[in-house]
A tleap script that builds the chain and sets N, CA, C and O, in Angstrom:
source leaprc.protein.ff14SB
mol = sequence {
  NMET GLY LYS ARG LYS SER ARG ALA LYS PRO
  PRO PRO LYS LYS ARG MET ASP LYS LEU ASP
  THR VAL PHE SER CYS PRO PHE CYS ASN HIE
  GLY THR SER VAL GLU CYS ARG ILE ASP MET
  LYS ASN LEU ILE GLY GLU ALA ILE CYS GLY
  ILE CYS GLN GLU SER PHE SER THR SER ILE
  THR ALA LEU THR GLU ALA ILE ASP ILE TYR
  SER GLU TRP ILE ASP GLU CYS GLU ARG VAL
  ASN THR LEU GLU GLU GLU ALA CALA
}
set mol.1.N position { -11.800 -26.464 -96.873 }
set mol.1.CA position { -11.049 -25.392 -97.792 }
set mol.1.C position { -9.796 -26.011 -97.875 }
set mol.1.O position { -9.378 -27.032 -97.330 }
set mol.2.N position { -9.076 -24.939 -98.925 }
set mol.2.CA position { -7.872 -25.490 -99.641 }
set mol.2.C position { -6.724 -24.943 -99.032 }
set mol.2.O position { -6.732 -23.875 -98.419 }
set mol.3.N position { -5.542 -25.803 -99.226 }
set mol.3.CA position { -4.039 -25.211 -99.019 }
set mol.3.C position { -3.854 -23.696 -99.615 }
set mol.3.O position { -4.533 -23.301 -100.562 }
set mol.4.N position { -3.019 -23.011 -99.066 }
set mol.4.CA position { -2.403 -21.815 -99.557 }
set mol.4.C position { -1.337 -22.415 -100.198 }
set mol.4.O position { -0.733 -23.397 -99.765 }
set mol.5.N position { -1.037 -21.668 -101.513 }
set mol.5.CA position { -0.012 -21.974 -102.517 }
set mol.5.C position { 1.155 -21.577 -101.706 }
set mol.5.O position { 0.868 -20.895 -100.722 }
set mol.6.N position { 2.510 -21.865 -101.903 }
set mol.6.CA position { 3.565 -21.693 -101.308 }
set mol.6.C position { 4.086 -20.876 -102.531 }
set mol.6.O position { 3.932 -21.186 -103.712 }
set mol.7.N position { 4.838 -19.589 -101.959 }
set mol.7.CA position { 5.103 -18.796 -103.311 }
set mol.7.C position { 7.224 -19.208 -103.570 }
set mol.7.O position { 8.134 -18.615 -104.148 }
set mol.8.N position { 7.152 -20.131 -102.993 }
set mol.8.CA position { 8.929 -21.008 -103.515 }
set mol.8.C position { 8.864 -21.454 -104.832 }
set mol.8.O position { 8.146 -22.396 -105.168 }
set mol.9.N position { 9.586 -20.819 -105.608 }
set mol.9.CA position { 9.786 -21.257 -107.053 }
set mol.9.C position { 10.405 -22.425 -106.990 }
set mol.9.O position { 11.004 -22.748 -105.965 }
set mol.10.N position { 10.344 -23.276 -108.145 }
set mol.10.CA position { 11.132 -24.656 -108.192 }
set mol.10.C position { 12.700 -24.305 -108.919 }
set mol.10.O position { 13.027 -23.504 -109.795 }
set mol.11.N position { 13.277 -25.050 -108.316 }
set mol.11.CA position { 14.661 -25.005 -108.690 }
set mol.11.C position { 14.966 -24.985 -110.016 }
set mol.11.O position { 14.541 -25.975 -110.611 }
set mol.12.N position { 15.622 -24.110 -110.757 }
set mol.12.CA position { 15.912 -24.207 -112.184 }
set mol.12.C position { 16.388 -25.475 -112.739 }
set mol.12.O position { 16.927 -26.311 -112.014 }
set mol.13.N position { 16.227 -25.639 -113.894 }
set mol.13.CA position { 16.765 -26.692 -114.704 }
set mol.13.C position { 18.219 -26.655 -115.330 }
set mol.13.O position { 18.696 -25.756 -116.022 }
set mol.14.N position { 18.791 -27.791 -114.945 }
set mol.14.CA position { 20.270 -27.964 -115.185 }
set mol.14.C position { 20.296 -28.322 -116.908 }
set mol.14.O position { 19.744 -29.283 -117.444 }
set mol.15.N position { 20.984 -27.407 -117.478 }
set mol.15.CA position { 21.363 -27.577 -118.927 }
set mol.15.C position { 22.618 -28.356 -119.064 }
set mol.15.O position { 23.688 -28.073 -118.524 }
set mol.16.N position { 22.364 -29.423 -119.886 }
set mol.16.CA position { 23.561 -30.249 -120.015 }
set mol.16.C position { 24.596 -29.656 -121.255 }
set mol.16.O position { 24.159 -29.624 -122.406 }
set mol.17.N position { 25.884 -29.224 -120.977 }
set mol.17.CA position { 26.767 -28.942 -122.251 }
set mol.17.C position { 26.653 -29.625 -123.277 }
set mol.17.O position { 26.183 -30.754 -123.138 }
set mol.18.N position { 27.063 -29.142 -124.689 }
set mol.18.CA position { 27.162 -30.433 -125.705 }
set mol.18.C position { 28.730 -30.777 -125.529 }
set mol.18.O position { 29.692 -30.010 -125.485 }
set mol.19.N position { 28.676 -32.028 -125.453 }
set mol.19.CA position { 29.829 -32.601 -125.883 }
set mol.19.C position { 30.752 -32.496 -127.031 }
set mol.19.O position { 30.127 -32.206 -128.052 }
set mol.20.N position { 32.129 -32.642 -127.237 }
set mol.20.CA position { 32.655 -32.202 -128.518 }
set mol.20.C position { 32.567 -33.250 -129.439 }
set mol.20.O position { 32.452 -34.389 -128.988 }
set mol.21.N position { 32.595 -33.094 -130.503 }
set mol.21.CA position { 32.567 -33.851 -131.957 }
set mol.21.C position { 33.906 -33.927 -132.699 }
set mol.21.O position { 34.159 -34.700 -133.624 }
set mol.22.N position { 34.821 -32.911 -132.101 }
set mol.22.CA position { 35.886 -32.942 -133.004 }
set mol.22.C position { 37.243 -32.846 -131.925 }
set mol.22.O position { 37.285 -32.138 -130.919 }
set mol.23.N position { 38.416 -33.828 -132.464 }
set mol.23.CA position { 39.273 -33.904 -131.602 }
set mol.23.C position { 40.857 -34.044 -131.956 }
set mol.23.O position { 41.217 -34.011 -133.133 }
set mol.24.N position { 41.611 -34.172 -131.093 }
set mol.24.CA position { 42.886 -33.854 -131.629 }
set mol.24.C position { 43.432 -35.691 -132.270 }
set mol.24.O position { 42.737 -36.631 -131.885 }
set mol.25.N position { 44.193 -35.873 -132.851 }
set mol.25.CA position { 44.631 -37.101 -133.678 }
set mol.25.C position { 45.812 -37.574 -132.772 }
set mol.25.O position { 46.754 -36.816 -132.544 }
set mol.26.N position { 45.748 -38.844 -132.257 }
set mol.26.CA position { 46.650 -39.439 -131.555 }
set mol.26.C position { 48.064 -39.816 -132.275 }
set mol.26.O position { 48.969 -40.245 -131.559 }
set mol.27.N position { 48.310 -39.638 -133.931 }
set mol.27.CA position { 49.265 -39.959 -134.778 }
set mol.27.C position { 49.588 -38.489 -135.271 }
set mol.27.O position { 50.791 -38.381 -135.511 }
set mol.28.N position { 49.077 -37.658 -135.430 }
set mol.28.CA position { 49.968 -36.649 -135.961 }
set mol.28.C position { 49.937 -35.468 -134.952 }
set mol.28.O position { 50.587 -34.442 -135.155 }
set mol.29.N position { 49.150 -35.652 -133.847 }
set mol.29.CA position { 48.932 -34.226 -132.890 }
set mol.29.C position { 48.522 -33.343 -133.340 }
set mol.29.O position { 49.001 -32.302 -132.891 }
set mol.30.N position { 47.665 -33.219 -134.216 }
set mol.30.CA position { 47.063 -32.154 -134.947 }
set mol.30.C position { 45.719 -31.800 -134.432 }
set mol.30.O position { 44.781 -32.551 -134.697 }
set mol.31.N position { 45.523 -30.694 -133.696 }
set mol.31.CA position { 44.189 -30.389 -132.732 }
set mol.31.C position { 43.226 -30.345 -133.843 }
set mol.31.O position { 43.527 -30.064 -135.002 }
set mol.32.N position { 41.766 -30.710 -133.316 }
set mol.32.CA position { 40.634 -30.581 -134.001 }
set mol.32.C position { 40.663 -30.979 -135.507 }
set mol.32.O position { 40.136 -30.340 -136.418 }
set mol.33.N position { 41.503 -32.367 -135.640 }
set mol.33.CA position { 41.355 -32.685 -137.177 }
set mol.33.C position { 40.729 -33.900 -137.096 }
set mol.33.O position { 40.517 -34.468 -138.168 }
set mol.34.N position { 40.362 -34.466 -136.027 }
set mol.34.CA position { 39.555 -35.923 -135.739 }
set mol.34.C position { 38.348 -35.525 -135.632 }
set mol.34.O position { 37.945 -34.697 -134.816 }
set mol.35.N position { 37.485 -36.289 -136.733 }
set mol.35.CA position { 35.696 -35.957 -136.584 }
set mol.35.C position { 35.251 -37.383 -136.316 }
set mol.35.O position { 35.817 -38.400 -136.716 }
set mol.36.N position { 34.229 -37.310 -135.629 }
set mol.36.CA position { 33.408 -38.693 -135.391 }
set mol.36.C position { 32.388 -38.600 -135.909 }
set mol.36.O position { 31.674 -37.613 -135.734 }
set mol.37.N position { 32.051 -39.610 -136.689 }
set mol.37.CA position { 30.694 -40.100 -137.430 }
set mol.37.C position { 30.128 -41.351 -137.015 }
set mol.37.O position { 30.674 -42.455 -137.007 }
set mol.38.N position { 28.703 -40.968 -136.595 }
set mol.38.CA position { 27.917 -41.960 -136.136 }
set mol.38.C position { 26.879 -42.616 -137.201 }
set mol.38.O position { 26.101 -41.852 -137.773 }
set mol.39.N position { 26.844 -43.952 -137.474 }
set mol.39.CA position { 25.646 -44.067 -138.282 }
set mol.39.C position { 24.832 -45.113 -137.869 }
set mol.39.O position { 25.109 -46.296 -138.066 }
set mol.40.N position { 23.688 -44.653 -137.216 }
set mol.40.CA position { 22.864 -45.471 -136.387 }
set mol.40.C position { 22.060 -46.486 -137.170 }
set mol.40.O position { 21.510 -47.431 -136.604 }
set mol.41.N position { 21.977 -46.234 -138.819 }
set mol.41.CA position { 21.372 -47.350 -139.621 }
set mol.41.C position { 22.065 -48.424 -139.634 }
set mol.41.O position { 21.548 -49.472 -140.021 }
set mol.42.N position { 23.307 -48.375 -139.234 }
set mol.42.CA position { 24.156 -49.559 -139.510 }
set mol.42.C position { 24.867 -49.859 -138.186 }
set mol.42.O position { 25.570 -50.867 -138.121 }
set mol.43.N position { 24.760 -49.220 -137.347 }
set mol.43.CA position { 25.044 -49.175 -135.926 }
set mol.43.C position { 26.625 -49.290 -136.008 }
set mol.43.O position { 27.182 -50.314 -135.612 }
set mol.44.N position { 27.518 -47.945 -136.663 }
set mol.44.CA position { 29.123 -48.016 -136.643 }
set mol.44.C position { 29.510 -46.709 -136.705 }
set mol.44.O position { 29.222 -45.781 -137.462 }
set mol.45.N position { 30.259 -46.830 -135.708 }
set mol.45.CA position { 31.032 -45.297 -135.586 }
set mol.45.C position { 32.204 -45.083 -135.914 }
set mol.45.O position { 32.944 -46.056 -135.774 }
set mol.46.N position { 32.850 -43.783 -136.465 }
set mol.46.CA position { 33.944 -43.898 -136.978 }
set mol.46.C position { 34.563 -42.620 -136.794 }
set mol.46.O position { 33.923 -41.570 -136.852 }
set mol.47.N position { 36.007 -42.696 -136.534 }
set mol.47.CA position { 37.041 -41.624 -136.396 }
set mol.47.C position { 37.748 -41.348 -137.283 }
set mol.47.O position { 38.616 -42.182 -137.542 }
set mol.48.N position { 37.705 -40.331 -137.959 }
set mol.48.CA position { 38.651 -40.025 -139.161 }
set mol.48.C position { 39.388 -39.023 -139.104 }
set mol.48.O position { 38.730 -38.010 -138.870 }
set mol.49.N position { 40.510 -38.838 -139.217 }
set mol.49.CA position { 41.386 -37.821 -139.068 }
set mol.49.C position { 41.599 -37.034 -140.673 }
set mol.49.O position { 41.976 -37.690 -141.644 }
set mol.50.N position { 41.385 -36.002 -140.729 }
set mol.50.CA position { 41.392 -35.140 -141.968 }
set mol.50.C position { 43.000 -34.651 -142.177 }
set mol.50.O position { 43.258 -33.905 -143.121 }
set mol.51.N position { 43.860 -35.011 -141.441 }
set mol.51.CA position { 45.315 -34.487 -142.294 }
set mol.51.C position { 45.788 -35.773 -142.343 }
set mol.51.O position { 46.057 -35.996 -143.524 }
set mol.52.N position { 46.045 -36.807 -141.617 }
set mol.52.CA position { 46.916 -37.927 -141.838 }
set mol.52.C position { 45.908 -39.125 -142.260 }
set mol.52.O position { 46.350 -40.249 -142.502 }
set mol.53.N position { 44.704 -38.857 -142.325 }
set mol.53.CA position { 43.472 -40.052 -143.021 }
set mol.53.C position { 43.800 -41.254 -142.039 }
set mol.53.O position { 43.486 -42.359 -142.479 }
set mol.54.N position { 44.431 -41.217 -140.673 }
set mol.54.CA position { 43.862 -42.640 -139.861 }
set mol.54.C position { 42.540 -42.646 -139.527 }
set mol.54.O position { 41.857 -41.633 -139.371 }
set mol.55.N position { 42.257 -43.511 -139.440 }
set mol.55.CA position { 40.567 -43.816 -138.985 }
set mol.55.C position { 40.261 -44.899 -138.178 }
set mol.55.O position { 41.205 -45.686 -138.250 }
set mol.56.N position { 39.634 -45.201 -137.647 }
set mol.56.CA position { 39.049 -46.073 -136.648 }
set mol.56.C position { 37.521 -45.899 -136.690 }
set mol.56.O position { 36.849 -44.868 -136.675 }
set mol.57.N position { 37.080 -47.462 -136.758 }
set mol.57.CA position { 35.822 -47.948 -136.596 }
set mol.57.C position { 35.303 -48.655 -135.859 }
set mol.57.O position { 35.904 -49.728 -135.888 }
set mol.58.N position { 34.287 -48.686 -135.007 }
set mol.58.CA position { 33.467 -49.662 -133.930 }
set mol.58.C position { 32.135 -49.834 -134.080 }
set mol.58.O position { 31.467 -49.152 -134.858 }
set mol.59.N position { 31.716 -50.653 -133.426 }
set mol.59.CA position { 30.133 -50.984 -133.339 }
set mol.59.C position { 29.418 -49.870 -132.190 }
set mol.59.O position { 30.074 -49.421 -131.251 }
set mol.60.N position { 28.407 -49.620 -132.362 }
set mol.60.CA position { 27.868 -48.593 -131.226 }
set mol.60.C position { 26.609 -49.174 -131.172 }
set mol.60.O position { 26.029 -49.832 -132.036 }
set mol.61.N position { 26.149 -48.764 -129.733 }
set mol.61.CA position { 24.592 -48.627 -129.460 }
set mol.61.C position { 23.777 -47.268 -129.701 }
set mol.61.O position { 24.198 -46.322 -130.367 }
set mol.62.N position { 22.938 -47.311 -129.257 }
set mol.62.CA position { 21.807 -46.200 -129.395 }
set mol.62.C position { 22.484 -45.121 -128.454 }
set mol.62.O position { 22.205 -43.973 -128.799 }
set mol.63.N position { 23.301 -45.218 -127.358 }
set mol.63.CA position { 23.677 -44.718 -126.155 }
set mol.63.C position { 25.097 -43.816 -126.730 }
set mol.63.O position { 25.396 -42.800 -126.102 }
set mol.64.N position { 25.791 -44.152 -127.716 }
set mol.64.CA position { 27.087 -43.916 -127.970 }
set mol.64.C position { 27.005 -42.691 -128.504 }
set mol.64.O position { 26.204 -42.467 -129.412 }
set mol.65.N position { 27.934 -41.610 -127.943 }
set mol.65.CA position { 28.329 -40.329 -128.419 }
set mol.65.C position { 29.455 -40.498 -128.930 }
set mol.65.O position { 30.204 -41.459 -128.757 }
set mol.66.N position { 29.690 -39.205 -129.836 }
set mol.66.CA position { 31.180 -39.257 -130.572 }
set mol.66.C position { 32.476 -39.301 -129.474 }
set mol.66.O position { 33.547 -39.762 -129.868 }
set mol.67.N position { 32.342 -38.816 -128.111 }
set mol.67.CA position { 33.489 -39.087 -127.188 }
set mol.67.C position { 33.511 -40.322 -126.980 }
set mol.67.O position { 34.615 -40.787 -126.697 }
set mol.68.N position { 32.630 -41.031 -127.028 }
set mol.68.CA position { 32.899 -42.993 -126.950 }
set mol.68.C position { 33.608 -43.424 -127.903 }
set mol.68.O position { 34.492 -44.249 -127.668 }
set mol.69.N position { 33.417 -43.047 -128.942 }
set mol.69.CA position { 34.226 -43.333 -130.063 }
set mol.69.C position { 35.641 -43.050 -130.308 }
set mol.69.O position { 36.500 -43.826 -130.728 }
set mol.70.N position { 35.755 -41.757 -129.966 }
set mol.70.CA position { 37.425 -41.248 -129.719 }
set mol.70.C position { 38.019 -41.943 -128.419 }
set mol.70.O position { 39.239 -41.962 -128.259 }
set mol.71.N position { 37.272 -42.440 -127.613 }
set mol.71.CA position { 38.015 -42.789 -125.947 }
set mol.71.C position { 38.517 -44.291 -126.674 }
set mol.71.O position { 39.696 -44.627 -126.793 }
set mol.72.N position { 37.421 -45.035 -127.089 }
set mol.72.CA position { 37.815 -46.130 -127.497 }
set mol.72.C position { 38.964 -46.412 -128.711 }
set mol.72.O position { 39.523 -47.498 -128.869 }
set mol.73.N position { 39.201 -45.178 -129.553 }
set mol.73.CA position { 40.196 -45.297 -130.356 }
set mol.73.C position { 41.536 -45.271 -129.510 }
set mol.73.O position { 42.487 -46.005 -129.782 }
set mol.74.N position { 41.533 -44.451 -128.562 }
set mol.74.CA position { 42.386 -43.640 -127.869 }
set mol.74.C position { 43.073 -45.150 -127.215 }
set mol.74.O position { 44.238 -45.466 -127.455 }
set mol.75.N position { 42.169 -45.975 -126.387 }
set mol.75.CA position { 42.107 -47.199 -125.440 }
set mol.75.C position { 42.863 -48.229 -126.558 }
set mol.75.O position { 43.947 -48.701 -126.217 }
set mol.76.N position { 42.504 -48.460 -127.421 }
set mol.76.CA position { 42.901 -49.194 -128.445 }
set mol.76.C position { 44.346 -49.034 -128.746 }
set mol.76.O position { 45.139 -49.960 -128.571 }
set mol.77.N position { 44.739 -47.720 -129.253 }
set mol.77.CA position { 46.258 -47.427 -129.585 }
set mol.77.C position { 47.078 -47.484 -128.218 }
set mol.77.O position { 48.304 -47.528 -128.320 }
set mol.78.N position { 46.453 -47.488 -126.831 }
set mol.78.CA position { 47.639 -47.486 -125.853 }
set mol.78.C position { 47.634 -49.058 -125.476 }
set mol.78.O position { 48.510 -49.437 -124.698 }
set mol.79.N position { 46.619 -50.082 -126.023 }
set mol.79.CA position { 46.576 -51.352 -125.613 }
set mol.79.C position { 47.484 -51.956 -126.856 }
set mol.79.O position { 47.906 -53.038 -126.447 }
set mol.80.N position { 47.969 -51.721 -128.204 }
set mol.80.CA position { 48.557 -52.112 -129.220 }
set mol.80.C position { 50.133 -51.661 -128.876 }
set mol.80.O position { 51.141 -52.319 -129.133 }
set mol.81.N position { 50.063 -50.339 -128.216 }
set mol.81.CA position { 51.442 -49.722 -127.843 }
set mol.81.C position { 51.749 -50.723 -126.636 }
set mol.81.O position { 52.946 -50.891 -126.402 }
set mol.82.N position { 51.156 -51.167 -126.119 }
set mol.82.CA position { 51.558 -51.612 -124.343 }
set mol.82.C position { 52.391 -53.144 -124.993 }
set mol.82.O position { 53.505 -53.549 -124.662 }
set mol.83.N position { 51.254 -53.896 -126.179 }
set mol.83.CA position { 51.424 -55.193 -126.486 }
set mol.83.C position { 53.008 -55.437 -127.312 }
set mol.83.O position { 53.727 -56.436 -127.278 }
set mol.84.N position { 53.177 -54.386 -127.895 }
set mol.84.CA position { 54.331 -53.880 -128.790 }
set mol.84.C position { 55.796 -53.882 -127.532 }
set mol.84.O position { 56.897 -54.381 -127.765 }
set mol.85.N position { 55.481 -53.346 -126.532 }
set mol.85.CA position { 56.373 -52.897 -125.599 }
set mol.85.C position { 56.817 -54.505 -124.972 }
set mol.85.O position { 57.971 -54.934 -124.985 }
set mol.86.N position { 55.661 -55.227 -124.455 }
set mol.86.CA position { 56.073 -56.528 -123.887 }
set mol.86.C position { 56.646 -57.279 -124.895 }
set mol.86.O position { 57.599 -57.951 -124.501 }
set mol.87.N position { 56.323 -57.407 -126.308 }
set mol.87.CA position { 57.190 -58.263 -127.060 }
set mol.87.C position { 58.347 -57.982 -127.361 }
set mol.87.O position { 59.043 -58.868 -127.859 }
set mol.88.N position { 58.876 -56.691 -127.150 }
set mol.88.CA position { 60.032 -56.505 -127.525 }
set mol.88.C position { 61.132 -56.494 -126.459 }
set mol.88.O position { 62.305 -56.312 -126.785 }
savepdb mol mol.pdb
quit
């Protein structure tokens, strides 16, 4: 004899929200002006401001998202600023 099937429903699947691909520029502070592009063929990620034309490019992996490129740009800006403050 077989077991009876339970009536309990499986828990609903969690949906992942989409991550942002447009950010504010750290130089001109214009909101939604930085666009991140990912070139998987050449493994290069690039963040470009449409207003002040500042740009940042970095090497990427298969798991890299646009937010990762922007975060690296912000981290690099902070690192350069702290080096300039220490030198002064």
